[in-house]
Each structure stands twice: as structure tokens, then as C-alpha cells.
N, C-alpha and C positions, 0 to 999 in steps of 0.2 A: 504494500500500500504506500503510494507516494503522495505526500501531502502537497496541496496546492493552495493558492490564495482562496480564502472564503470569508464570508461576512458573519460576524457574531453579534448578538444583541448587547454585548458589553465589550469594553476595550480589551484587546489581547496583544501581548507582546509576541511579535513574530517577525521573520525576515521579509514578509510580504506586505506589511502595512506600517503606517506611522501612528497607530493608535497610542502607543507608548514610546516616548522619545528618550534619547540619551540613555538607553538601557540595552542590554544584550543577554541572550540565552544561547550559549554555544557549547553544548556538551561534546566531549571527546571520549573515545574508547580504545582499548587495546584488547587483543584476544590471545588466548594461550590454549594450546592443545594439551589436555590432561587425560591421555589414554582414550577411553570411550566417552569423554566429556569435552565440551568446549567451554572454556572459562572466559568471561567478559569482565573487564574492569572499566568502570565508567566514572568520569568526572563531570559533574553538572556545573559548568562555569556560568554563574548567574551574576548579573550586575543590575540590580534594582532593589533598593532598600525595602520598599513596601512588600514585594513578593518574598524577599528574604525573611522579613519579620513574620509573614503569614506562615512560612514553612517552619520557622523556629517555634511558633505557637501551635504547630500542628493543625493549622487552618488550611494548609495546602501541602502538597507533596510532589516529589519528582516521580515521573513514570517513564518507563521505556517499553515500547511495543515492538516486538519482532515478528516478522511475517516471512515465511519461506514458501514461495509459490510452488517450488519443485516438490516439496513434501506435504504442502497444504496444511502446515502447522503454524499456529500463532501463540505468542507468549506475552504476558504482561508482568513486569516486575516494578515494584514501587519502593521508594525510600524517602525518609525525612532528612537524610544526611547528604552533604554535597558530593560525596563519592560513594560508590557501591560496587559490589562484585557478586556475581552469581554464575551458576553452571547449568548447562543444558545438555541433555543426551545427544551425542554427536549423530546418532542414527536419525534424529528428527530434523536435522539440518543438512542442506546440500546446495551446492552452487551459490546463487545470489540470495542473500537475506536482506530485506528492507528493514532498517531500524529507524524508528521515530521516537523523539523525545518530547515530553510534555511537562508542564506544571499544571496539576489539576486541583480543583477546590476540594477540600475535605469536609466542608460544612455548607449549610444553607446560609446565605447572607443577604440581607435586604438592602444594604447600603454599601456595596463594594465600590471603591474608587482607588485611583493610583495617583500619587503626587506628580508623576511624570506623564500623565495623560496629555494627549494633544489638546490644544486650546479649544477645539470644537466641543470637547466634553466638559469644559470648565463649568462648575456649578451643578453638575449632574452626579448622581450615584446610581448604581445598577444592582438589580437583584440577580444573584447567582445561586446555583444549586450545587449540591454535592456531586462531584464528578465533572463539572464544567471545566473547559479548557481555559486557563489563564495565560498560558504561554506555550509556544511550540517552536521547534527548530526545523531546519531543512532536513529532509529525509537523507539518511546516509546508507551506504551499501556495505555489506559485509560479504566478501568473496571467500567462499569455502571450497576447498578441493578435497575430495576423498583421497585416502592414502593411495599413492601411486603404486602401480604394479611392481612387485619385487623383481620379476623377470621381464626382460625386454620383450620376450615373445608375447607377453600378455597384452601388448598394445596392438596386436594384429588381429584381424578377423578375416577368415577365409569364407567367401560367399559366392553364390552362383550369379553369373551374369545372364539375365533373361532377355537381353536385347536381341532382336532378330537380325538376320543378315550376317554379313561377314564381320566377325569380331576378333580382336587379337586374343592370343592364348592367355594373356594376363593383363589386366588393367588395374591401376592403383587410384584409390580415392582417399583423401585425408580428411576424415570427419573427426569425431572424438577419438576413434581408433584409426589405424592405417588399414583400410579395407582393400584386400586383395581379391579381385573378382576374376573367376575363371569360368569357362563354359559349364553349364549345369551338368552336362554329361560327364565331364571330368570329375566334378565334385561328387556326383553320385557314386562313381567308381571308387573314389578315395574313401568315402564313408564305408563302403563294403570291405575294402582292403584293411582298414584300420581295425575292423572287428576281428580279423584273423591274427594281426600282430601289431601291438601298440607301438613297437619301435619304429613303425613307419612314420610316426609323428615327427621324429628327429629328421628323417629323410625329407619330409615335407618342408621342414624348416629351411633346409638347404635349398630345396627346389623353388620355394615361393617367397619366404621371408627374407632371405639374404639379398636377392635382387631388389625387393621392395624397400628394405632398409637402406641399401646402398643408394637407390634413387632418392630416398627421403633425405639422407644426409646431404646429398648434392643440392636438393631443394632447399634445405635449411640454410645452406651457405648463401643462397641467392634470394632470401626473403628481403624485400625492401625495408628500409628503416622505419617507414610509416606503417608497415605490416597491414596493408589494406584488407587482407583476408582474415585477420585476427588469428593467424596460426600460432602465435606465441602464447595464446591463452588456452590452447587446446591440450587435452590430457596427453596425447601422444608426444607433443613437443616438450611438455614439461617433464615427462618421464624420461625421454632421451636426454634432455639437457641435464637432469639430475644424475643420470648414469654417467654421462660424459664428465661431469664434475667429480664424481667419485673416482673415476679413472684418471683424473687430472689431464684431460684431453681438451684442447681448444680447436674447434673445427677450422677456424681461419688460418691456423698455423699448420694444418695438416691437409692441405688441398690435394696433395698427391698420394695420400695414404688412406683414402676413404674405404677401400676394400679391407684393409687391415683393421681399421676401426670397426667396421661392420662385424667382423668375426669376433672382435673383443667384446662388443656389445652383446652379441648372441652367444657369448661364452664358448668361442671356438666351435662354431656349428659344423665346420668341415670335419674336424676330428670326431665329433659326435656322430656324424653321418657314417663315417668309416666304421666306428664301433657298432653302430646299429646294423650295418650290412654284415659285419663279422658275426654278430649275435644271431642274425637270421640264418646265415650259412651253417653255423655250428648247430643251431636248433634243428635245421632240416636234416643235417647229418645224423643227429641223435635219433631222429624219428626213423630214418632208414635202417639204423642198426637194430631197432626194436622190431622190425618187420619179421614175420616168420619165414622159415626157409621154404 
């Protein structure tokens, strides 16, 4: 929920109006990951003596409202103190969370006024009810990323290409994951083969993921500074970047070694493929030894 300019039946301190002058309400927050919890520390920076006095007398209070559209969850936390902290289950939040800050009335009051009201309100007092908004700030966004995949292979998705006509053997799309699309007939055969031997997964890594990752590393090197496609915010980009940082690798300094970097990111997929083939050959030999004469 993003707050916009709106009219109230009483003066309200906000960035969208001049109802109350020479005053400010500018909350700030920090976040901390605490295992399966997300911790928020909030500072309610208020400059208005009348509202400060109301809060001290518990006639008004600070409130923070969080809304996550991705999980359809809403939370409301309140405090009489200028700073507050609380925790939320991380499973209930994802992607972008809208955060709104308010000062709400804690009482019914027939003669509310503020010494810094605009001249248009001079001589007037206003009736307010418990829960009425007395101040609010601009909506802020909290960007949350779920834990990135531990293995680079987890950022790939092998899918069927249903396009008709002549299509290439493999196409790459970079969405949240790096989507490798192959003709449906090939994907159906792969699903059948994997049922017989799971080591085929390693061979598939070499067949499809190595060229896809190699192409993606080259793509990453050439993303414009203004990033018009928003690639740097996508999970696949963040996962690869985090892995490169762990390995102390800078792409700009390794333009001629992308294939080597690809194999390091995939934990030496070539060696794994050879081991998988060796395992399959040994397994087949064992089965032949067990056949009756």
C-alpha cells in the first residue's frame, strides 16, 4: 500500500501538505536477518512539540504498517517510544514490502489543535477519534531476497520449447532463473532416461548448463551501466555474483578465461561428467557379470 496525498477533516503532518508547518516526521529503519526471522529496527524522527507531548502523555503513538503483496501478508506494530524493534517470520515476507509510518491518536479528543498549524486553521480546533491519523511519512520499500541457491546449478531451469517451426537445439532466456529451452521431444526423452540413472543429471549439466552459463557470463560482462533490463536485480545475477565473490573472481579482469570460470562455478562439471560416465560403465559391467550362463 503506497500512501498518496489525501484530505483529512483535521490538520495532518505529512510530506504532501502544508497543514502543519516547520515540522517533520521522517522515520528510518534498518533490517537484520536472524535465521528464520527478519528483524527491523526503527527510529521515529519527529520534530513537532505538540505531537511529541501527545505521545509522551500516551494520547498518540507511533505505528508502522507493513504490507507484502507477494505473500499477501500485513502487519501493524505500535510504540510510544521514539525507537522500536520487532521481528517477523521470514516465511511471511518476500520480494518488495511496502512500509508506512504513522502517528495515530490514542484517544477521542474534541479540541485537537497544533501550534504549528497553517494560518488557514488559526482559531479552529478539531474533533479527532481514537485511531485517526495525525501524521504520516512517505511510503518506503523494503527489498527482501530469499536465500540464494547454494549450488550454481540451482539457478537453471530446463524447459520445453513449444514454439512451432524451425527452432534451435537450445535457447536461453534470463528470467528469475536462467531458462534453458530445448525441443519438447528432447526433454521428454531426458525425463525417461533420468528414471533409469540419476547420474545422467551430471551429464546434462555439461550438455546444457555449461554453455548456458558461459553465454551468461559473457552477457554479464556486457550489461550497460544503466542496466535497462534490470538484470542486476534478478536472482540468477545475484547468485552468480555472490559465487564469483566467494571465489575472488572479477569478470572484467578475466575476459579471456570465461570457460575456466564457468567450470569453477559449476564445481568442475567436466570432471563430474567423466565420473558419471565411468559410474554408468562400471554399473553396466556389474549387471552383465550377474547374468546367468
